[in-house]
MARLOMAR-17298 format. One record per residue (C-alpha): x, y, z. Coordinates in steps of 0.2 Angstrom, whole numbers, plus 2048, in hexadecimal, padded with zeros to 3 digits. Layout:
N
XYZ;...
This chain:
799
7474CF574;73F4D4585;7454CE595;73C4BE59D;7304C45AA;7334BE5BC;7274B25C4;71A4B85CF;71E4BC5E1;7104BF5EE;7164C95FC;7054CE606;6F44C8608;6E64D1612;6DE4C961C;6EA4BC620;6DE4B0628;6CC4AC626;6BE49F623;6BB498612;6B34A4605;6BC4B360E;6C04C2601;6D34C5602;6DF4D15F9;6EF4CA5F3;6FE4D55EE;70F4D35E8;7194D45D9;7184CE5C6;7064C75CA;7024C85B7;7014D45A9;6EE4D25A8;6DF4C75AD;6E24BB59E;6F44B95A3;6EF4B25B6;6ED49F5B2;6EF4995C4;6EB49E5D7;6EB4935E5;6E94965F8;6EE489605;6ED47D5F6;6DC4815F0;6D94885DF;6D14995DF;6D449F5CD;6C149F5CA;6BE4AD5D7;6CE4B65D3;6CC4C85CC;6DD4CF5C5;6DE4E25CA;6F14E65C6;7024DE5C5;7024E05D8;6F14DD5DE;6E44CE5DC;6D44CC5E5;6CC4BB5E8;6C24B05F4;6CA4A15FE;6C24915FA;6C0480604;6D347E606;6DB46E609;6E8475616;6E5480625;6F448A621;6FD48D610;705498603;6FD4A35F6;70449D5E5;7014A85D4;7044A05C3;7044AA5B4;7084A85A1;7164B45A1;71F4B05B2;71A49E5B6;7174985C6;71B4A45D4;7204A45E7;7194AB5F7;7214B3606;7114B3610;7044A6614;6F14A5618;6E949D627;6D8495624;6CD496633;6BF489637;6AE491638;6A548F649;695486647;68748D652;678482653;666486651;661486663;67248D668;67249F670;67C4AC666;67E4BF667;6784C0654;66C4B5649;6774AA63E;6704AB62D;67049C621;68249761C;68749D60B;694493601;69C4985F1;69948B5E2;6A848C5D7;6A04845C9;69148F5C8;69A49F5CF;68D4A35DA;6874A25EC;67C4955F2;673494603;67348460D;66648261C;66E48162C;66747062F;67246A621;683470627;68F462625;69D45F633;6AE46462D;6B5453633;6A7445634;6B2437639;6B9441648;6CB43C644;6D944863D;6D844C62A;6E7448620;6E744D60E;6EE444602;6F74485F2;6EC43F5E6;6E844B5D7;6D64515D6;6D544B5C4;6DA43A5C7;6CC4385D5;6C043E5CA;6C44335BC;6C54245C9;6B44285D0;6A942E5C2;6994375C7;69D4365D9;6A24435E6;6AC4445F5;69F4505FD;69644560A;687450609;68444C5F6;67A43F5EF;6884375E6;6944365F5;6A242A5F4;6AA424604;6B941D5FB;6BD42E5F2;6BA437603;6C742B60C;6D442B5FE;6D343F5FE;6D3442611;6D9432619;6E542A60D;6F342961A;6E8426629;6ED416633;6E1408634;6DF40B647;6D841D644;6CD416638;6C740B645;6C4419650;6BA422642;6AF413641;6AC416654;6A8428652;69C424643;69341864F;69242565D;68B432651;67E42664B;67942165D;677434661;66B435653;661427659;66242D66A;65D43E665;64D43765B;64942C66B;64B43B676;64044566B;63343766C;63443667E;631449680;622448677;61B43767E;60C43F686;607445675;60943466D;5FF42C67A;5F1438677;5F2435666;5F1422669;5E2424674;5DA430667;5DD422659;5D6414665;5C741D669;5C4422656;5C640F652;5BA40A660;5AD417659;5AF411648;5AA40064E;59B405657;59441364E;59A41263C;5A641C633;59A42B62E;597430641;5A842F646;5B143A637;5AD44B641;5B4445651;5C443D649;5C744D640;5C5457650;5D144B659;5DE44C64B;5DD46064B;5DF46065F;5EE45565C;5F646064F;5F247065A;5FA469668;60946465D;60A475656;60947D668;61847266E;62147765F;61E489662;623488674;63347F670;63948C663;63049C669;6404A2672;64B49E663;63F4A6657;63C4B5663;64F4B9664;6504B7651;6434C464F;64B4CF65C;65C4CD653;6544D1642;64C4E0648;65C4E6651;6664E3641;6594EB637;65A4FB642;66C4FC641;66D4F962F;65F50862D;669513639;679510630;67251261F;669522624;674528631;676538627;66353D629;66353863C;67254263F;66D551634;66455C641;67255B64D;67F56063F;67456E639;67557564A;68857464C;68A57A63A;67E58963E;68858E64E;69958C644;692597637;69558A629;68558D620;68B586610;68C576617;67B57661F;67357A60D;67C56C605;676561612;665567611;6645675FE;66A5545FF;65D54F60D;64F557603;65354D5F4;65453D5FD;64653F60A;63C54E604;62E5425FF;630533609;62152A611;62B52061E;62652862F;637528637;63E531629;63053D629;63254163A;645545639;64354F628;63555A632;64355D63F;64F561631;64256E62A;63F57563B;65257963C;65357F62B;64458B62E;64D59263D;65C594632;65259E625;64C5AA633;65D5AC639;6655B0628;6575BC625;65B5C5635;66D5C6631;6685CC61F;65D5DA626;66B5DF633;6725F1630;67F5F662D;6865E7621;6925E5614;68C5E1602;6965D2603;68C5CB611;67C5D060A;67F5C65FA;6855B7604;6755B760F;66A5BA600;6735AA5F7;6705A0606;65E5A4608;65A5A15F5;6635905F7;65858C606;6485915FC;64459F609;6325A5606;62F5B75FF;63E5C25F7;64C5C3603;6565CD5F7;6485DB5F6;6465DB608;6585DF60A;6575ED5FD;6495F4607;6515F2618;6615FB611;65660A609;64E60C61A;65F60B623;66661A617;65862561A;65962162D;66C62662C;669636623;65C63C630;66663763F;674640638;66A650637;66364E648;67464B650;67A65B648;66B66664D;66D66065F;67F664661;67E674656;682680665;69368166A;69766E66C;6A3663665;69865D656;6A565464C;6AB648659;69A64465F;69264064F;6A1639646;6A362C654;691628656;68F615653;680619648;68A62463C;69C61B63D;69C61462C;6AE614628;6B1603631;6A25FB629;6A2602618;6B05F960B;6BA605601;6B36085F1;6B86115E1;6AA61D5E5;6B26215F6;6C36235ED;6BC62F5E0;6B56395EE;6C563A5F9;6CF63E5E9;6C464C5E3;6C46535F5;6D76555F4;6D665F5E4;6CB66D5EB;6D367D5EA;6CD6875F9;6DB689607;6CF685615;6CB67460B;6DD66F60A;6E066B61E;6D265D621;6D565E634;6CB660644;6CF673644;6C7675633;6B766C63B;6B7678649;6B868763E;6AB680632;699685635;68D67863A;68467762A;694674621;69A66662B;68965E62A;68865F618;699657617;694649622;68364661A;68B644609;69963960F;68C62E617;68162C607;69062A5FB;69761C606;685613608;67E6155F6;68A60C5EC;6875FB5F6;6745FE5F5;6756015E2;6815F25DF;6745E85E9;6665ED5DD;6715E95CE;6755D85D5;6635D55D8;65F5DA5C6;66B5CF5BD;6695C05C8;67B5C05CE;6755BE5E1;66F5AC5DE;67A59C5DC;67858F5D0;66C5865DB;6605945D9;6635955C7;65F5825C4;64F5845CF;6495935C4;64B59F5D3;6565AB5C9;6495AD5BC;63C5B05C8;6485BE5D0;64B5C65C0;6395C85BD;6355CE5CE;6445DB5CB;63C5E15BB;62B5E35C4;6335ED5D2;63E5F95C8;6326085CB;6326045DE;6466045DE;6466145D4;63A61C5E2;6466165EF;65561F5E6;64B62E5E3;64562E5F6;65862D5FB;65C63B5EF;64D6455F5;652644607;665648604;65F6585F9;65365E606;65E65B615;66B66560D;65E673608;65867261A;66A676620;66F683612;65F689609;651688616;64669460C;6456885FD;63C67B608;62A67A60A;62167E61B;61E66C61F;630666619;638674625;63466A635;63B65962E;64A65E624;64F66F62D;64F67563F;66067D63D;66368E646;66869A639;6726A7642;67A6AE631;67A6A8620;68969F61A;6976A8611;69A6A55FE;6AB69C604;6A168F60D;69468E601;6A068B5F3;6A867C5FE;696674600;6946765EC;6A466C5EA;69E65F5F7;68E65C5EE;69565C5DD;6A164E5E2;6926455E9;68A6475D9;6996405D0;6996305DB;68762C5D7;6896305C4;6986235C5;68C6165CB;6826185BB;67461F5C4;6676255B7;6696385B5;65663B5B8;6596345CA;6676405CD;65E6505C5;6596555D6;66A6575DB;6706615CC;66166D5D1;66866E5E2;6796725DC;6716805D0;6686885E0;6786875EA;68268F5DC;67569D5DA;6746A05EC;6886A05ED;6886AE5E0;67B6B75E8;6836B75F9;6946BB5F3;68F6CA5EB;6866D05FA;6956CD604;69F6D65F7;6936E65F9;6956E660B;6A96E4609;6A96F35FD;69E6FE608;6AC6FC615;6B9702609;6B671460E;6BE70F61F;6CD70B615;6CF71C60B;6E0723610;6E0732604;6F172E5FE;6F27345EC;6FE72D5DF;7067355D0;6F67345C7;6EC73C5D3;6E372C5DA;6E17245EB;6E27115ED;6CE7105EE;6CA70C5DC;6D86FE5DC;6D16F75EC;6BF6F85E5;6C46EE5D4;6CF6E15DE;6C16DE5EA;6B46DA5DB;6C16D05D2;6C66C65E2;6B26C25E5;6B06BD5D2;6BF6B25D3;6B86A95E2;6A86A65D8;6B269E5CA;6B068B5CF;69D68F5D3;6996985C2;6A268B5B8;69767C5B2;69B66A5B5;69465D5AA;68265D5AC;68066D5B4;67767D5AE;67D68E5AD;67B6985BD;6736A75B2;66769C5A9;6586A25B2;6526B45B0;64E6B85C2;6606B35C6;6676BF5B8;65C6CD5BE;6626C95D0;6746C85CC;6736D75C1;66B6E25D0;6786DC5DC;6866E15D0;67E6F25CE;67C6F35DF;68E6EF5E3;6946FE5D7;68770A5DE;68E7065F0;69F70B5EB;69871B5E2;69071F5F2;69F71B5FC;6A87285F1;69B7355F4;69B732607;6AD734607;6AF7445FC;69F74C606;6A7747617;6A4755623;6B475C62B;6B4769639;6C676C63A;6C7772628;6D3781627;6CB79061D;6DB797619;6DE78960D;6CE78C603;6D77975F6;6E678B5F3;6E77845E3;6E47735E7;6E976D5D5;6FB7725D9;7067625D9;70E7695E9;6FE7675F2;6FC7545EE;70E7515F3;70B759604;6FC74E608;6FF740614;6F573361C;6F473D62C;6F074E624;6DF754625;6D8758613;6CD76660F;6BC763607;6C276B5F6;6D175E5F7;6C574F5FA;6BA7545EC;6C87575E0;6CF7465E4;6BE73E5E4;6BB7455D2;6CD73E5CC;6C772D5D3;6B672E5CB;6BE7335BA;6CA7235BC;6BB7185C0;6B371E5B0;6C171B5A4;6C970B5AC;6C17035BB;6B07015B7;6B56FA5A5;6C16ED5AD;6B46E85B9;6A86E65AA;6B46DC5A1;6B66D05B0;6A26CE5B2;6A26C959F;6B16BD5A3;6A76B45B1;6976B35A6;68D6C15AF;67E6C65A5;6786D85A2;68A6DF5A3;6866ED598;6776F25A4;6826F15B3;6906FC5AB;6837085A4;67A70B5B4;68B70C5BE;6927185B1;6827235B2;6827235C5;6957275C4;6937355B9;68573D5C4;69173C5D3;69F7445C9;6927525C3;68D7545D5;69F7555DC;6A47605CF;69676C5D3;69B76B5E4;6AD76F5E1;6A877E5D6;69D7845E4;6AC7835F0;6B678D5E4;6AA79A5E1;6A479E5F1;6B27AA5F7;6B07B45E6;69D7B55E7;69E7BB5F9;6AB7C95F5;6A07CF5E6;68E7CD5EC;68F7DC5F8;6947E85E8;6867E05DE;6787E55E9;6817F65EF;6778025E4;6667F75E5;6677F45D4;65A7E85CE;6637DC5C3;6527D55BE;64F7E35B2;6617E25AA;6627DC598;66B7CC597;67C7CF58F;67D7CA57D;68F7CB57A;
């Protein structure tokens, strides 16, 4: 069995004092398990059960009735716990009565009292306000049960304003213990109140005595006229007199109550104004709140308040609301302009751009702010590129270009651009470059690098840092992620997607313009001959003292390749990047051409390195140096000749093949000419005594040193030995390396070189034979012509 519940206990009431029909909240313990469990509630002895609203076992809300006692307990009775107790009490205050002609700070409305029988409010005119104690003596409530009184006086009431008022019921209920002397005093009070009413009536008559006299005179005159002229003639005059009397009475009443009614009208208008201000304070305070939130940067709060005001007062016809809402619209329009200015500011991050676009879309800004931002970013990137070029061109002559440009406010992008995967890709790739001069990226490297190379580095870094945000902004514009849920509900997102579809070609032109500018600026710095005449002034302007070496061109190719990889990672369509691939191809071709030209110059200088030191095979180091020079040159072109994804072969064009073939043949011919020059070098100190010495003797080669002076015969013999080695080994090895690196026309290169080498070999051999035959011919020639024998007539020997 469940344990019996504890009786209710009231521990608090709020408020703890008030007039009748005050709404109070009762708190305590065990105040019932539900509304049906509450069967009794009294405050100061008055039953308040009909107005009680059970909230929980610790809370009840009700209204205080016309209590019998001025102060008393709050008793709660439940089915489950029985009759309870109270630790607090409620004090019933008597309401202050204000007469209809008494001045008051506010207008007193007609009193509302709660009818517990009908559970509703009723209005009573101020004229019928009943006095709290009509007898004027102390009220002493009796303990007679209400039910017994109702049975004793059926159909009657103790309310003295009721038609069925019972004086006996009133006396039993309120004065059952009052002494006879006090009742006598009550009779005297009642008589005084009656006399006051009579005096009041008499005073009212005295105050309007002149009016009564005028009315009496008018009636007397009417009576005399009736007797003298008859009834019909006097009707008009009588009516006029009555109207005059009524008008005077009305004017008197108006004069009497004019001040009272004026105060009521003023109080009503003031109360109404205060109610309007309180009810619509959101709208009235909104302009100032908008200004404050804009200064603090709380644009989200401003937008929310604006949406709320627009939904409530956007279509209002009330002039006051219209005026304030117009002020709100003025502030919002200024905010739109402010946000648009911030949106078009450069430089700015992608995060800020998206935020401002979302704000403008929520504020229903006219036009298309997102597209305006895209256009502004496009112009900003183009301007950055041209400013970069102009800065480097101006500082080209012997100044600290890197420091000046890199720290320019216009070009210092590292602090404004957030790190992105694209930038990380560029940094990672740059660390993997193989050349020795690229490993240490310090200021010393910058100083050594040619101006054009540093410019291309900076230009590509600039575009790679700016283009991702530009491209992502467009992607967000296309898929509608720039806009909030508010814009989506209003259909603004669909309109934006439609605009994006219509502007695809325009954006494609923007990307192409950026790519064209990038490519032409690089061409102007490295390949000025590839620009048109009109473009040279805009994209060129460099002082080309000497063409870049193949080493620096290789570095530039790596830089442009990394940029192309970054653009491909953004998923930019390949057709937009084709112009960069064309640039890379032209740079690769130029690098090959320049490298081969420089190789020819290096080989031409090999003649200075010939030391004529012969090894055991009868060779000098010259063929080996020649071969190593070409192999080193081809190895330096390995990264240039290798094709990255999407790149074409360097030798795909017929003209390139022919140029490379001719340069390769030229390199071989330069070395052949070098050999001929060395072997036929005039030497005035040649010792003629050594002409008959057998130069093929090993002792002779063993006696040759770097400082020894060689005869022409010795040089020819060494050169012939070198030629034979070149023909059998070196040229064939070089041909293999050409094929290994993808050179076209290797057979032609080898064939032409071999033929030229053989011609040289033949010439040198003939020269050597001539050197050896000269002494013999010199000794035989005098005897041949001694007898003046005509050898022309001699028969040719046949045996």
